[in-house]
C-alpha positions in Angstrom: 231.1 -6.1 69.6 231.0 -3.3 66.6 229.4 -3.2 62.8 232.5 -2.0 60.4 231.1 0.7 58.3 231.0 -0.9 55.3 228.7 -3.9 56.8 226.4 -1.0 56.7 226.9 1.5 53.9 227.8 0.1 50.1 231.3 1.4 49.1 232.7 2.0 45.5 235.8 0.1 44.7 238.3 2.7 43.4 238.0 3.4 39.8 235.1 1.7 40.0 231.1 3.1 38.8 230.9 4.4 35.3 234.4 3.4 34.1 236.4 6.1 36.5 239.4 6.2 37.0 240.3 6.0 40.9 240.1 8.8 43.0 243.9 10.4 44.1 243.9 12.9 47.1 245.5 16.3 46.1 247.9 16.3 48.9 248.7 13.3 47.9 249.9 15.0 44.6 252.0 17.4 46.0 255.4 17.9 44.3 254.8 15.6 42.3 255.0 15.8 37.7 251.9 15.6 36.7 249.6 15.9 33.2 246.5 16.7 33.2 244.3 15.0 30.7 241.3 16.3 31.5 239.2 18.7 33.4 235.7 20.1 33.9 233.8 22.1 36.7 230.7 20.2 38.6 228.7 21.6 41.1 229.5 20.6 44.8 226.5 18.7 47.1 229.3 19.8 50.0 228.6 23.6 51.2 231.3 23.2 54.5 234.6 24.9 53.1 233.8 25.6 49.4 231.6 28.7 50.2 231.2 29.3 45.9 229.4 25.9 45.4 231.8 24.2 42.5 234.7 22.2 42.7 236.9 20.6 39.9 237.2 16.9 38.4 240.0 16.8 37.0 241.6 13.5 34.8 245.7 13.1 35.4 248.9 10.6 35.1 252.0 10.9 37.5 254.7 10.9 36.6 256.9 9.4 37.6 254.8 6.3 38.2 253.2 6.5 35.0 249.7 5.8 36.8 246.1 7.1 35.7 244.0 9.0 38.1 241.0 11.6 39.1 241.1 14.1 41.3 238.5 16.2 42.5 239.5 20.0 44.0 237.5 22.6 45.3 240.7 26.1 45.3 239.7 29.2 44.3 243.2 28.9 42.5 243.2 26.0 40.6 239.9 26.5 39.0 240.8 30.0 38.0 244.1 28.7 36.9 241.9 26.0 34.8 239.6 28.9 34.0 243.0 31.5 32.6 243.9 27.8 30.6 241.3 27.8 29.1 240.7 31.2 28.0 244.1 31.2 26.7 245.3 28.9 25.3 241.4 27.3 24.3 243.1 24.6 22.3 245.0 23.1 25.0 243.9 19.5 26.0 246.5 18.6 28.2 250.3 20.0 30.3 252.0 19.1 32.7 252.0 21.4 36.1 253.2 20.1 39.5 250.6 21.6 42.3 251.9 23.2 45.4 251.0 25.0 48.6 250.7 28.4 48.2 250.6 30.2 51.4 247.3 27.9 52.1 246.0 27.5 49.2 246.8 24.5 46.1 248.3 26.3 43.0 249.9 24.8 39.9 253.4 25.4 38.9 255.4 25.2 35.8 257.0 21.3 36.2 259.8 23.2 34.8 260.3 26.1 36.7 263.4 28.7 37.8 263.5 29.7 40.9 261.8 33.4 40.2 258.7 31.2 39.0 257.9 30.0 42.7 256.8 33.2 43.9 
């Protein structure tokens, strides 16, 4: 009988370690209004699919249920949007948005938007 991987490798429970929030995937957040509470960029330990070698970790709250999460992404589009927010409004500590697919990329859109903004 095959041994379960959990008997071989120690897995941390969601959100465990360093009092961190549980993780959620970017796909689970698609088209949901969220409030981004905080974000920071870190060096990635993975090189596949992330040529820049960095990713962003975002702490957020989903507005539909009020749950707090953290989400990691190597999306260059989202990272450039976050850089633009920090440059244009350095005092901004949190903001509301909706993450959507835009072609092959993920992109943050205004939570309240006109159809013109969906380009």
